[in-house]
N, C-alpha and C positions, 0 to 999 in steps of 0.2 A: 349452221344447224344447232350447234351447242347454245348459241345466244338465244335462238327461238325457244329451245327447251327451257332455259333459265327464265325467260320471260313468262312462259306458260306456268312454271312452278310458282313464280312470284305472284302472278295473278290469282292462282288457285289459293295460295296462302292468304292473300289479302281478302279474298272472298270468304274464306273460312273464319278469319278474324272478325269480319263484318257480321257474319251470321252468329258468331259467338256473342258479340256485343249486343246483338238484337234479341238474343234468346231470352225467353221469359225466365224469371226467378223460380224458386221453389214454388210448387203449386199450393194454392190455399187448402188448408185442412178441411175435411168434410166429415159429416155424420154418416152413420150406416145407411140412412135413407137418401143420402146423396147431397143434401143441402149444405152450403158452406158454413163453416164455423168462423165467426167474425172476431173471436178473441182467442184467449189461451186454450191450449189443449195439453194433455199429458206429455205429448212429444214436442210441442212447441209452445212453451210458456213465454209470457211477455205481456206488455201493455203498449198502448199507443201514446207516444210522447208528442206533446204539442208545444211548439216554439212560437214566439210572436211572429206575425206575418203570414199565418195560415190563410187568412183572407176568406174569400168565397162569396162576398156580396158585390153586386154590380156598383158602378159609380153612382153617386147621388143623382147625377143628371139623367140617369137611365131609370130611376125609380118613379113609378106613377103616384107620387104623393098627392094627397088632398092638401090644400093650403095650410091648414093648421098643423098637419103632420110634418110638413117641410119646415115650418117655423120651429117646431119642437126639435127636429133633427139638427137644424142649424144651431140652436141654443146648446144642445148637448155637445156638439162639436166644438163650439167656442169655449166651453167650460171643461173640455177634455173628459167628458162623461163623469165628472166628479160625483154626480148624484146616482150613479149606477147602483141598483140594488145588489148586484154581484159583488161590487167593491165593498159593500156594507154587509157582506156575508149572508146574503139571501140567495135563494135558488133561482136559476134562470133555465128556461127550457130550450128545446130546439137548437139552433145554431150556437147560441150563447152557452149552451151546456158544455160544448166541446172546446174548452179553453185551456190555456197553459196552467200547470205543466203536463196535463195529460188525462187519460181516461182508460177504463177497462170495460170490455163487453163480456158478459157472462150469459151464456145460453143454457137454460135449464129446460130441456125438452120434456123431461118427466113431469114438470109443472106447467108446461106449455106457456112459458114466460121467458122473456129476455130482459136482462138487467144491464143498465148503463151506470157505471160508477165513475165519478170524477174526483180528482185530487184537490183542486183549488176551490175557491168560493166556499160554500158551506160543507164541502166534502159530501155531497148529496148523491142520490141515486134515483134513477127512473125505472119504471117497470113497463114493459111492453107486453100486453096480453095477446097470446098467440092461439087462443082456443076458439076463435071464430065469433066471439061475442060482439054485440053491437055497443055503441056508445050509450050511456044512460040518456033517457029522453030529456032530462033536465039536470045535467051534471053540475055538481058543486064546484064552483070556480076555485081553482088552485094555482099555485105557482107553475107546476109542471104539466097541468092538464091531464086528460084521460087519453091514454094511447093504446091503440090496437095495431096489430101487425099481421102481415102475411108475406109469403114468398112469391115473387114473380121471377121464376127461373132462379138465378143466383143472386138476385137482388132482394133485400129486405125492404118492404114498403111499410112505413109507419104513418098512421093517420091519427092526429091529435086535435082535440077540441076541449072546451071547458077551462079556459085560462082566466085567471083574474087579471086585474090591471095594475098589479104591484110589481111586476117583473118586466125586464127588457128581453124579449125573446130573440131579437136580431141585432144585438149590439146597440148602437145609438139610434137605430131605426125604430120609431114608436110602433106600438101595436095596441089593440083594444080587446075587449072580451069577445069580440066577434071573430077573432083570429081562428082560422082553420089551417093547420100546418100539416103539410105532407113531406115526409123525408124518405130518401132512398139511399141505402148503403149497400155497397158491393165490395168484394175483396178479390181483385183479379189474380193476385198471387199472395204468397205468405207475408210479404213485407209491404203490401200496398192496400190502401183503403180509399174508396171514393164516396163522397157524401154530397147529395143533392137535396135541396129543399125548395118548396114552393109555398109562398105566403099568400093566403087568400083572406084578406081582412078589409072588407068594404067600409069599415069604420074609420080606417086610416088611409086607404089607397083607392084609386079609381079602377084598378083591375089587378088580378094576381100577378106576381112576379117571382123570379127564381134566382138561386145562386148555387155555387158548386165549389168544392175544394177537393184536393187529392193529397194523400200522404204516400210517398214513394221513397225508394232508397236515395233519390236525388234531391229530395226536399229537406228543409231544415227540420221539420217534424218527421218522426220516424217510428217504425215498429222497433221496440227495444227487446231483443231476444233475452230470455231469462230474467227480464226486469220485473220488479214487483211494485205494486202500489205502496206509497209511503204515507206516513201520517202528516197531515197538514191541518193545523187548527187556525181557521180564518180569524176568529176573534182575537187570538193571541197575536197573530201577525199584525192586527190593526192597532195594537197598543204601543 
């Protein structure tokens, strides 16, 4: 009888430990209107650190390249992307914006804008307009494009057009001025961030394609509690 009781206690203890291991972390902070705060808050300051290997893009064999785009990709791979505008301290949008060593997200609801600030590259920033505006009918082509955003539940959906052809939006994968980029960011808990993107660029690909990465407590890239953005001068680092 005693042995049976001990076994039951042991099983209950194991179950409790399993439940604890699977329990979610601290919840994501929220604004009074209920939507998630993707960056620092007065109670939870920090920034998102990016380490090499964050990934997110499918294998080249799964990308619906047009022939010329595949040739450009292969060349960039063979030369280790030495011609990347980001390496030359120029801004990169979309997936390429979220590069090492990290970035910060600043939500300014009183302005109806969300800002993305990165550390590396040109130490640049993106603005996401949250006021319901449409894209300009004929946007001036820029490195970062024109971005509008909206909330889909707890997910921030960003729609961007108006790119020039001087930047690399998706690493070594080429893009043209026809690029229409859709990004989705969600914060399941305090220390996790998930990013998904869809590339719709019929100038370089035969159909849209997507990628995804996640930052969690178990990945190399992490939420850095109480961490602060630091100065990074790209031009100085290139000398």
